[in-house]
C-alpha positions in Angstrom: 25.2 -13.8 -5.5 25.5 -15.7 -2.2 28.5 -13.5 -1.3 26.5 -10.4 -1.9 23.6 -11.6 0.3 26.1 -12.4 3.1 27.6 -9.0 2.8 24.1 -7.4 2.9 23.2 -9.4 6.0 26.4 -8.1 7.7 25.6 -4.5 6.7 21.9 -4.6 7.7 22.5 -6.5 11.0 20.0 -8.8 12.6 16.4 -9.5 11.5 15.0 -6.7 13.6 17.2 -4.1 11.9 16.2 -5.4 8.5 12.6 -5.2 9.5 13.0 -1.6 10.5 14.8 -0.7 7.3 12.2 -2.5 5.1 9.2 -1.1 7.0 10.4 2.5 6.9 11.1 2.2 3.2 7.6 0.9 2.6 6.1 3.7 4.7 7.9 6.4 2.8 6.2 5.1 -0.4 2.8 4.2 1.0 2.3 7.6 2.7 2.3 9.9 -0.4 0.4 7.3 -2.5 -2.2 6.9 0.3 -3.0 10.6 0.1 -4.5 10.0 -3.3 -6.4 7.0 -1.9 -7.9 9.3 0.7 -8.5 12.2 -1.6 -10.3 10.1 -4.2 -12.2 8.0 -1.6 -10.6 4.8 -3.0 -10.2 2.9 0.3 -12.5 0.1 -0.8 -10.7 -0.1 -4.1 -7.4 -0.5 -2.2 -8.9 -3.4 -0.2 -10.0 -5.0 -3.5 -6.6 -4.9 -5.0 -5.0 -6.1 -1.7 -7.4 -9.0 -1.5 -6.4 -10.0 -5.0 -2.8 -10.4 -3.8 -3.5 -13.9 -2.4 -4.7 -15.0 -5.8 -1.4 -13.6 -7.2 0.5 -15.7 -4.6 -1.3 -18.9 -5.6 -0.9 -18.3 -9.3 2.8 -17.5 -8.8 3.4 -20.8 -7.1 1.4 -22.7 -9.7 3.2 -21.1 -12.6 6.6 -21.1 -10.9 7.1 -17.3 -11.3 8.4 -14.5 -9.1 5.8 -13.9 -6.4 6.2 -10.1 -6.4 5.6 -10.0 -10.2 2.7 -12.4 -9.9 1.0 -10.3 -7.2 1.6 -7.1 -9.3 0.2 -8.7 -12.4 -3.0 -9.9 -10.7 -3.6 -6.6 -9.0 -3.1 -4.8 -12.3 -5.5 -7.1 -14.0 -8.1 -6.6 -11.3 -7.8 -2.8 -11.8 -8.2 -3.2 -15.5 -11.3 -5.5 -15.0 -12.8 -2.8 -12.8 -12.4 -0.1 -15.5 -13.9 -2.4 -18.2 -16.9 -3.3 -15.9 -17.5 0.3 -14.9 -17.9 1.3 -18.6 -20.8 -1.1 -18.9 -22.6 0.8 -16.2 -24.8 -2.1 -15.3 -23.8 -2.1 -11.6 -22.6 0.5 -9.2 -18.9 0.8 -8.5 -19.2 -0.3 -4.9 -21.1 -3.5 -6.0 -18.4 -4.2 -8.6 -15.7 -3.7 -6.0 -17.4 -6.0 -3.6 -17.7 -8.7 -6.2 -14.0 -8.4 -7.3 -12.7 -8.1 -3.7 -14.4 -11.2 -2.2 -14.2 -13.3 -5.4 -10.4 -12.8 -5.8 -9.8 -13.5 -2.1 -12.0 -16.6 -2.2 -10.5 -18.0 -5.5 -7.0 -17.4 -4.0 -7.9 -19.3 -0.8 -9.3 -22.2 -2.9 -6.2 -22.4 -5.1 -4.0 -22.4 -2.0 -6.0 -25.3 -0.6 -5.2 -27.3 -3.8 -1.5 -26.7 -3.3 -1.1 -29.7 -1.0 2.5 -30.4 -2.0 3.7 -26.9 -1.2 4.0 -25.6 2.4 2.3 -22.2 2.5 2.3 -19.8 5.5 -1.2 -18.6 5.0 -1.2 -16.4 8.2 2.0 -14.8 7.0 0.4 -13.8 3.7 -2.8 -12.6 5.4 -1.1 -10.6 8.2 2.5 -10.3 7.0 5.8 -11.4 8.5 8.1 -8.3 8.5 10.6 -10.0 10.8 11.3 -12.5 8.1 12.4 -9.9 5.6 15.6 -10.6 3.7 18.2 -8.4 2.1 16.7 -9.3 -1.3 13.3 -8.0 0.0 14.9 -4.7 1.1 16.5 -4.3 -2.3 13.1 -4.9 -4.0 11.3 -2.5 -1.6 13.8 0.4 -2.0 14.3 -0.2 -5.7 10.6 -0.4 -6.4 9.9 2.4 -4.0 12.3 4.8 -5.8 10.6 4.0 -9.1 7.1 4.5 -7.6 8.0 7.8 -6.0 9.7 9.0 -9.2 6.6 8.3 -11.3 4.4 9.8 -8.6 6.5 13.0 -8.6 6.4 13.2 -12.4 2.7 12.6 -12.6 1.9 14.8 -9.5 0.3 17.7 -11.3 -2.1 15.7 -13.6 -2.9 13.3 -10.7 -3.8 16.2 -8.4 -5.7 18.1 -11.0 -7.8 15.1 -12.0 -8.4 14.4 -8.3 -9.7 17.9 -7.7 -11.8 18.2 -10.9 -11.7 15.6 -13.6 -13.7 17.8 -15.9 -11.3 20.8 -15.5 -8.3 18.5 -15.9 -9.7 17.1 -19.2 -10.3 20.7 -20.4 -6.6 21.4 -19.7 -5.6 18.4 -21.7 -4.3 16.4 -18.7 -6.1 13.2 -19.5 -7.7 12.2 -16.2 -8.4 8.6 -17.3 -4.7 8.1 -18.0 -3.9 9.6 -14.5 -6.3 7.2 -12.9 -4.7 4.2 -14.7 -1.2 5.4 -13.5 -2.5 5.6 -9.9 -3.9 2.1 -10.1 -0.6 0.7 -11.5 1.3 2.5 -8.6 -1.1 1.0 -6.1 -0.6 -2.5 -7.6 3.1 -2.0 -7.3 2.9 -1.0 -3.6 0.7 -3.9 -2.8 3.2 -6.3 -4.5 6.1 -5.1 -2.4 4.1 -4.6 0.8 2.4 -8.0 1.0 5.2 -9.8 2.7 5.6 -7.1 5.3 2.1 -6.3 6.5 0.0 -8.9 4.7 -3.0 -8.9 2.4 -5.5 -7.8 5.1 -3.4 -4.9 6.4 -1.9 -3.3 3.3 -4.7 -0.8 2.9 -4.4 0.3 6.5 -0.8 1.4 5.9 -2.0 3.4 2.9 -5.0 5.1 4.5 -4.3 5.7 8.2 -1.1 7.8 8.0 -2.6 9.8 5.1 -5.9 10.4 7.0 -3.8 11.6 10.0 -1.7 13.8 7.8 -4.8 15.5 6.3 -5.6 17.1 9.7 -2.0 18.3 10.1 -1.2 19.7 6.7 -2.0 23.0 4.9 -1.2 21.8 1.3 -1.3 18.6 -0.6 2.4 18.4 -0.9 2.8 18.9 2.9 0.2 16.2 3.5 2.2 13.7 1.3 5.4 14.4 3.3 3.7 14.3 6.7 2.0 11.0 5.7 5.4 9.4 4.9 6.9 10.5 8.2 3.9 9.3 10.2 4.0 6.0 8.4 7.6 5.6 9.3 6.9 6.5 12.9 4.1 3.9 13.0 6.5 1.2 11.6 9.2 2.0 14.2 6.8 2.3 17.1 4.9 -0.8 16.1 8.0 -3.0 15.7 9.4 -1.9 19.1 6.0 -2.5 20.6 5.8 -5.9 19.0 9.2 -6.8 20.4 8.3 -5.5 23.9 4.9 -7.2 24.3 5.5 -10.1 22.0 2.7 -9.3 19.6 2.3 -9.8 15.8 4.4 -7.3 14.0 2.1 -6.4 11.1 -1.0 -5.8 13.2 1.2 -3.9 15.8 2.3 -1.5 13.1 -1.3 -0.8 12.1 -2.3 -0.4 15.8 0.5 2.2 16.2 -0.8 4.1 13.2 -4.2 4.1 14.7 -2.9 5.4 18.0 -1.2 8.2 16.2 -4.4 9.0 14.4 -6.4 9.1 17.6 -3.8 11.3 19.3 -4.0 13.7 16.3 -7.7 14.1 16.9 -6.8 15.9 20.2 -4.4 18.3 18.6 -5.7 21.9 18.0 -4.8 21.8 14.4 -6.3 25.2 13.5 -4.0 26.9 16.0 -0.8 25.1 15.0 -1.1 24.9 11.2 -3.6 27.5 10.1 -5.6 26.3 7.2 -5.9 22.6 6.3 -6.0 20.6 3.1 -9.4 21.3 1.5 -12.0 18.5 1.6 -12.0 18.6 -2.2 -8.5 17.0 -2.2 
């Protein structure tokens, strides 16, 4: 195992090269998935699941389990809890999201505070440390990314149909509730593999900003997913080089670069270049 890791380090070069490879891999997955977050207006839900990641970190340390699996498990449980609470219909969805988001983040911070015998880089978990990515992390990102994209491609039609019209999708036998559950699990997976790179507080930005930019530049949902992946990769590369040039934090620099691309896209005469855009219903 040690020999394999040494060989991987030699293949992937220095820490900056590994950061580029890992970041681009994450962007290629987050972009298409982020399109559904934008279409379904689930940005606050993404924040809620991202905030639960810190609770997953704390529980993983306490239970001595793999951190990626721990974060995924907690994010998936939060998604399941939201579905159960929504069925009771006693509170609005945004109120439930607010409760879950701030509660899981607070409980995670409290548990981290009790772990006095373990050294924890809290800033790294909150804002990411992509420059510390290892060969093992790259394997997890690309292995998990391939699996996420494969499921997304297989479930593309029912996911898209239930996004446009849940009633019509149900009439066609596409089971919109099952599609929603699949989407939540995929989001939990992305959050689990992205946490180390961009941090708990910035994960949702990488999902939303490239997708929001791509929406203005795309004529079809499929094109929007592809453009979002490319723009996310450009944001990662630009943010990392900017971080190295100006000695700024890597995770926030990537998000700032994504924001710059979005602002630039606002000045592009989209109707002239691309014709029709993705409808607001998707």
